[in-house]
C-alpha positions in Angstrom: 144.9 195.3 76.8 144.6 192.7 74.0 144.2 189.3 75.0 147.3 186.8 74.2 146.1 183.9 71.8 147.7 180.8 71.0 149.0 180.1 67.5 146.6 177.8 66.9 144.0 180.6 67.7 145.9 183.2 65.6 146.3 181.0 62.6 142.4 180.1 62.7 141.7 183.8 62.6 143.8 184.5 60.0 142.4 181.6 58.0 138.6 182.6 58.7 139.6 185.9 57.2 141.8 184.5 54.4 139.3 182.3 53.2 136.3 184.9 53.6 138.1 187.3 51.1 139.5 184.2 48.8 135.7 183.0 48.6 134.5 186.2 47.9 136.8 186.9 45.2 136.3 183.4 43.7 132.7 184.3 43.5 133.1 187.8 42.4 135.0 186.8 39.6 135.3 183.3 38.9 131.8 182.3 39.1 130.2 185.3 37.5 128.8 184.2 34.4 129.2 180.3 35.1 126.8 179.8 37.6 123.0 181.4 37.7 122.1 184.4 39.4 120.0 182.0 42.3 123.4 180.4 43.0 125.5 183.4 42.9 123.3 185.3 45.2 123.6 181.7 47.6 127.1 182.1 47.4 127.2 185.9 48.2 125.1 185.0 51.3 127.7 182.3 52.3 130.5 184.7 52.0 128.8 187.9 54.1 128.0 185.6 56.9 131.8 183.9 56.5 132.9 187.7 56.7 131.0 189.0 59.8 132.2 185.6 61.6 135.6 185.9 60.7 135.3 189.6 62.2 133.4 188.2 65.5 136.2 185.4 65.9 138.9 188.2 65.7 136.8 190.3 68.0 136.1 187.2 70.4 140.0 186.2 70.2 141.6 189.9 70.8 138.7 191.3 73.2 137.2 188.5 75.4 138.6 187.5 79.1 140.1 184.3 79.1 137.3 181.9 80.1 135.0 178.9 79.1 132.5 181.6 77.4 135.6 183.1 75.5 136.7 179.4 74.7 133.0 178.6 73.5 132.7 181.5 71.1 136.4 180.7 69.8 135.1 177.0 68.8 131.6 178.0 67.8 132.2 180.9 65.1 134.6 178.5 62.9 132.1 175.8 63.2 129.3 178.1 62.1 131.4 179.4 59.2 132.2 175.8 57.9 128.6 174.6 58.3 126.7 177.8 57.6 128.6 179.5 54.8 130.3 175.9 53.3 127.0 174.2 52.7 125.9 177.5 51.0 129.3 177.3 48.7 128.4 173.8 48.1 124.7 174.6 47.0 125.6 177.3 44.8 128.3 174.7 43.3 125.5 172.3 42.5 125.4 170.1 45.5 122.2 167.7 46.2 119.3 170.1 47.9 119.8 168.0 51.0 123.0 169.7 51.5 120.5 172.7 52.8 119.9 170.6 55.7 123.0 171.7 56.9 122.9 175.2 56.8 120.9 175.7 60.1 123.1 173.9 62.0 125.6 176.5 60.9 123.3 179.0 62.1 122.8 177.6 65.7 126.2 177.9 66.1 126.6 181.8 64.9 123.7 182.4 67.4 125.6 180.1 70.6 128.7 181.8 69.6 127.1 185.3 69.9 125.4 184.0 73.1 129.0 183.3 74.5 130.2 186.3 73.3 127.8 188.3 75.8 128.1 185.7 78.6 131.6 186.5 78.6 130.9 190.1 78.2 128.5 190.0 81.4 130.8 187.9 83.1 133.3 190.7 83.3 130.7 193.5 83.1 130.7 196.6 85.7 127.5 197.3 87.9 
């Protein structure tokens, strides 16, 4: 049975998915030919991780049992999207190179979010 979610969580999941689609389309159409190939590749990596973790956020919201580990995943995935993908978007658009120092912090949030998913599942595992 699907978990009930708060309105805030529903809006967060929708915003994560919507923004992944919008930023992917922006990169594919508006940025093509306006930024270099390396910058476009950086943008694309940001979009890929954004999409995957928007889906992970949905899965955590809809499929994990209530509890601290679920709450952790629901917090860590969006922070990871902002820090990891957001810093890559900024770099692709010409932000200073030091912005790249933020990217690994987002990666750590993604990793911690997946640990939280695993812990939530283990908590309810049979046998």
